[in-house]
N, C-alpha and C positions, 0 to 999 in steps of 0.2 A: 791236558793242563789242569792245574788245580785252581779252585776259586779261593781268593783271599779277600778278607774283609777287615779293614783297619778301624780302630776306634781310639779315643782318648785324647785327641788333639784339642786345642783351645788356646785361650789367651792367658798368659802368665807373666808376672813381673820378673824383671831380671833377678837372678838369684833363686828363683822358685823352681819347682819340680813338676814334672808331668810323667805319666806312665802311659805308654802306647801299647796297644794289644793288637794282635793280628790272628784271626781264626781262619783255619784252612779247611776246605772240604776234603773228603776222601778218607781212605783207610790206611794209606801208607805214609802218613805225615812223618813218621819217625825216620823214613829214608831220605827225606828232603834236606838239603842244605838251605838254611833260611837266612834272610838278611833284611836289614833296614837301610834304605837309601833316602836321600832328601834332595829337593830341588828348590833353590831360592829363586826369587823373581829375577829373570834375566841371566841366570846362570845354568850351567849344565848339571844334570843329575850326578850326585856323588855318593860314594859308599859311606855309610855311617858305622855299621857293625854287622858282622856275620857270625853265625853259629852253625857248624856242620852237623851232619847227622850223628857224628861221633862225639859231638860236644866241644870241638875245637872252636875257639873264639878269636875274632880279629876286630880291632877298632881302628877307625881313622884317628890320626894323631890329634886332631882338633877336639875329640870328645873323650880321649883317654882320661880315666880318673873321674869323669863326671857321669858318663852313661854306662849302663849295664844291660847287656842283652841276655835273655834267658829263654828257655823253651820248656813246655810242658806237653810231652808227647801224648799223655792220657787225654788231654783236652784239645789236641790239635792246635796249640797256641804258641806263639812266640811273642815275647814282651820286650819293651825297651824302656827301662827306667832312666829318666833324664833328670839329673840334679844340677844345681848351680847353673841354671840356664842363662845364656847370654843373648843379646840382641842378634848376634850373627847366627844363632841357631834357628832363627825364623825361616821357615820353609814348609813346603808340603812334604810329608814323610810317607814313603812307600814301602810296603812289605814285598818281599821277593822270595820266590821258591825255585830251587833248582834240583833237577833229578836226572842224573846221567846225561845222555846226549840230547835230551828233550829241551825244547825252547823254554826259557824261564817264564814263570808266571808273575804277574804284578797285580797288586791291589789297586783300588781307585784313589788311594791317598787320603791322608788326614792332615789338616793344616795346623801348624804350630806357630803361634805368634808370641814373641817375647818382647814386651813393651811396657813401659811405665805409664 
C-alpha cells in the first residue's frame, strides 16, 4: 500500500475556496487511480472526485462545476480545488489511491468546515 498525507483543510465561510492536497509515497504514483472522498458527521463516506492514471475525471453531482481535481505525477500529488463552498460541504476529506487488484489506500483525512 501507499502512504497518503492530506493537507489544506480548515474553516472557510460559505462561498469561499479551499485547496486540498494529497502527497503519496512511492515511485509508481503515476499508475495509481486517485480520488477524494468525504464523510460528514453521522453520514457514510461518499465519493467527491476521482482522476485515473490516464487522466479521466469523475465528479459527484453535488460538486460538479465547483470542485476541480488534478494530479501532478512529478510531485506525487493530487489536488482538489474547492470553490463556492457550501455548508453541506463540511466533512472530513480523505485521499484514496487504487492500483490494480490491491486494496485501496487511505489518508488520515483533513477536516473542512464551511461556516459563517
